C-alpha positions in Angstrom: -8.4 -12.7 74.0 -8.5 -9.0 74.7 -9.4 -7.0 71.6 -7.8 -3.9 73.0 -4.6 -5.6 72.3 -5.4 -7.7 69.2 -5.3 -5.2 66.3 -5.9 -7.7 63.5 -7.1 -11.2 62.9 -6.9 -14.6 61.2 -9.1 -13.5 58.3 -8.8 -14.3 54.7 -9.2 -18.0 55.6 -11.0 -19.0 52.4 -9.3 -16.6 50.0 -9.9 -19.0 47.1 -8.5 -18.0 43.7 -10.7 -17.7 40.7 -8.6 -20.3 38.8 -10.1 -23.2 40.8 -13.6 -24.6 40.5 -16.5 -23.3 42.5 -16.7 -26.7 44.2 -13.5 -25.7 46.1 -15.5 -23.1 48.0 -17.8 -25.7 49.4 -14.9 -27.8 50.5 -13.3 -24.8 52.1 -16.5 -24.0 53.9 -16.9 -27.5 55.1 -13.4 -27.5 56.6 -13.9 -24.1 58.1 -17.1 -25.4 59.8 -15.1 -28.3 61.3 -12.4 -26.0 62.7 -14.9 -23.6 64.2 -17.0 -26.5 65.6 -13.8 -27.7 67.3 -13.6 -30.8 65.2 -9.9 -30.5 64.8 -9.0 -34.1 63.9 -11.7 -34.3 61.2 -10.6 -30.9 59.8 -7.0 -32.2 59.6 -8.1 -35.3 57.7 -10.3 -33.2 55.3 -7.4 -30.9 54.5 -5.1 -33.8 53.7 -7.7 -35.2 51.3 -8.3 -31.9 49.5 -4.9 -31.2 47.9 -6.2 -32.1 44.4 -9.4 -30.2 44.8 -8.5 -26.9 46.5 -5.6 -24.5 45.7 -2.6 -24.7 48.0 -3.0 -21.1 49.0 -6.4 -21.7 50.6 -5.3 -25.0 52.1 -2.2 -23.3 53.6 -4.3 -20.8 55.4 -6.7 -23.5 56.7 -3.7 -25.4 58.0 -2.4 -22.4 59.8 -5.8 -21.6 61.3 -6.4 -25.2 62.4 -3.0 -25.2 64.1 -3.7 -21.8 65.7 -6.9 -23.1 67.4 -5.3 -26.3 68.4 -2.5 -24.3 70.0 -4.9 -22.0 71.8 -6.9 -24.9 73.2 -3.9 -27.1 74.2 -1.2 -24.5 75.1 1.1 -27.1 73.6 4.7 -25.9 73.0 5.1 -28.2 70.1 2.0 -26.7 68.5 3.6 -23.3 68.9 6.7 -24.4 66.9 4.5 -26.1 64.3 2.5 -22.9 63.9 5.6 -20.9 63.4 6.9 -23.3 60.8 3.5 -23.2 58.9 3.5 -19.4 58.9 7.1 -19.2 57.7 6.5 -21.8 54.9 3.4 -20.0 53.8 5.1 -16.6 53.7 7.9 -17.9 51.5 5.7 -19.5 48.9 4.6 -16.3 47.0 4.4 -16.6 43.2 4.3 -12.8 42.4 4.5 -9.5 44.2 0.8 -9.2 45.0 0.6 -12.8 46.1 3.6 -12.2 48.4 2.0 -9.1 50.0 -1.2 -11.0 50.7 0.8 -13.9 52.2 2.8 -11.5 54.4 -0.4 -9.8 55.5 -2.0 -13.1 56.6 1.2 -14.3 58.2 1.6 -11.0 60.1 -1.9 -11.3 61.4 -1.1 -14.6 63.1 2.4 -13.5 64.2 1.1 -10.3 66.0 -1.4 -12.4 68.0 1.4 -14.8 69.0 3.5 -11.9 70.1 0.7 -10.4 72.2 0.3 -13.8 73.9 4.0 -13.8 74.6 3.7 -10.2 75.9 6.2 -9.1 73.3 4.7 -5.6 72.8 7.7 -4.2 71.0 7.6 -6.9 68.3 3.8 -6.6 68.1 4.2 -2.8 67.5 6.6 -3.4 64.6 4.2 -5.9 63.1 1.3 -3.5 63.4 3.3 -0.9 61.3 4.1 -3.6 58.7 0.4 -4.5 58.5 -0.6 -0.9 58.0 1.9 -0.5 55.3 0.8 -3.6 53.5 -2.9 -2.6 53.6 -1.9 0.7 52.0 0.1 -1.1 49.3 -2.4 -3.8 48.3 -4.7 -2.8 45.5 -7.9 -4.9 45.1 -7.9 -4.4 41.3 -4.6 -6.2 41.1 -5.8 -9.3 43.0 -7.1 -12.5 41.2 -9.6 -13.5 44.0 -13.3 -14.1 43.9 -15.7 -11.3 45.0 -16.5 -13.0 48.3 -12.9 -13.3 49.2 -12.3 -9.6 48.3 -14.9 -8.8 50.9 -12.6 -10.2 53.5 -10.0 -7.7 52.6 -12.6 -4.9 53.1 -13.5 -6.5 56.4 -9.9 -6.7 57.5 -9.4 -3.0 56.6 -12.5 -2.0 58.6 -11.2 -3.9 61.7 -7.7 -2.3 61.4 -9.3 1.2 61.0 -11.3 0.7 64.2 -8.4 -0.4 66.3 -6.0 2.0 64.7 -8.3 4.9 65.8 -8.9 3.3 69.1 -5.4 3.7 70.3 -5.3 7.3 69.4 -6.7 10.0 71.7 -10.3 9.2 72.5 -11.3 12.9 72.7 -10.6 13.5 69.0 -13.9 13.8 67.2 -12.3 12.5 64.0 -11.2 9.3 65.7 -14.7 8.7 67.1 -16.2 9.2 63.6 -13.7 6.8 62.1 -14.5 4.1 64.6 -18.3 4.6 64.1 -17.9 4.2 60.4 -15.8 1.1 60.8 -18.4 -0.4 63.1 -21.1 0.3 60.5 -19.0 -1.6 57.9 -18.5 -4.5 60.2 -22.2 -4.7 61.0 -23.0 -4.9 57.3 -20.7 -8.0 57.0 -22.6 -9.9 59.7 -25.5 -10.5 57.4 -23.4 -11.5 54.4 -24.3 -14.7 52.6 -20.7 -15.9 52.7 -20.1 -18.1 55.7 -16.5 -17.0 56.3 -17.2 -13.3 56.0 -20.3 -13.6 58.2 -18.5 -15.6 60.9 -15.4 -13.3 61.1 -17.5 -10.2 61.2 -19.8 -11.5 63.9 -17.0 -12.8 66.1 -14.9 -9.7 66.1 -17.9 -7.3 66.2 -19.3 -9.3 69.1 -16.0 -9.0 70.9 -15.8 -5.3 70.2 -19.3 -4.7 71.6 -18.7 -6.8 74.6 -15.2 -5.7 75.7 -14.8 -2.2 74.2 -18.1 -0.6 73.4 -19.7 -2.1 76.5 -22.9 -2.9 74.6 -23.6 -6.5 75.7 -27.0 -6.6 74.0 -25.4 -6.1 70.5 -22.7 -8.5 71.4 -25.3 -11.1 72.4 -26.9 -10.9 68.9 -23.5 -11.7 67.3 -22.7 -14.7 69.6 -26.3 -16.1 69.3 -25.7 -16.3 65.5 -22.3 -17.9 66.0 -23.5 -20.4 68.6 -26.3 -21.4 66.2 -23.9 -21.9 63.3 -21.2 -23.6 65.4 -23.0 -25.3 68.3 -19.9 -27.2 69.5 -17.7 -24.1 69.8 -17.1 -23.7 73.6 -15.7 -20.2 73.1 -18.8 -18.8 71.4 -21.0 -20.4 74.1 -18.9 -18.8 76.8 -19.0 -15.4 75.2 -22.8 -15.6 74.8 -23.1 -16.3 78.5 -20.9 -13.3 79.2 -23.2 -11.1 77.3 -26.2 -12.4 79.2 
């Protein structure tokens, strides 16, 4: 996956709402670990057993992310259709305006990645504009999410800031400053005590260092952490070897 093309991500995976018990976070983290350890069948079973324990919002995102990785690994056309159906169903399940915006933001994150894989640059460009507009509209103070989950929104915004300034003229000093500030924010999240925040920050920061900034040593640190946390993830192992 070339991060020069991928502007946003499959973040916000464990955006658990405050109305559910803290135990739901541990269930979400366990399923998240299964997905990123490539234990897809076990993750599917765990999701199916968790409907009475975890909110449907978080489970919906986990189902999408699980299907995304299964699709990436298998290149199965059926998985592509299933993924589209899951994204569409998730987008149309909003309960209020702010909830709908978050759902659209997450859905657009997956859709733009699909469009890049299909080399549909025009549609991807439209989605990028929609994502930027949503980020400007969403107000953190209006969201009923836990503090750790709100960090993911900040992480998402930092990533978008980096890539949004990357595609602008490189000679502009203001663009370089904006990218540097975004990288500083991302580095801070790599040491966060929340598993999802730490994993997402480490993965995308590692890819940025390896493929864009051409700093393989910093990328190596990110992928060493990821390979330790998810020893069965073949992609993280491959990226670590690339850094070496």
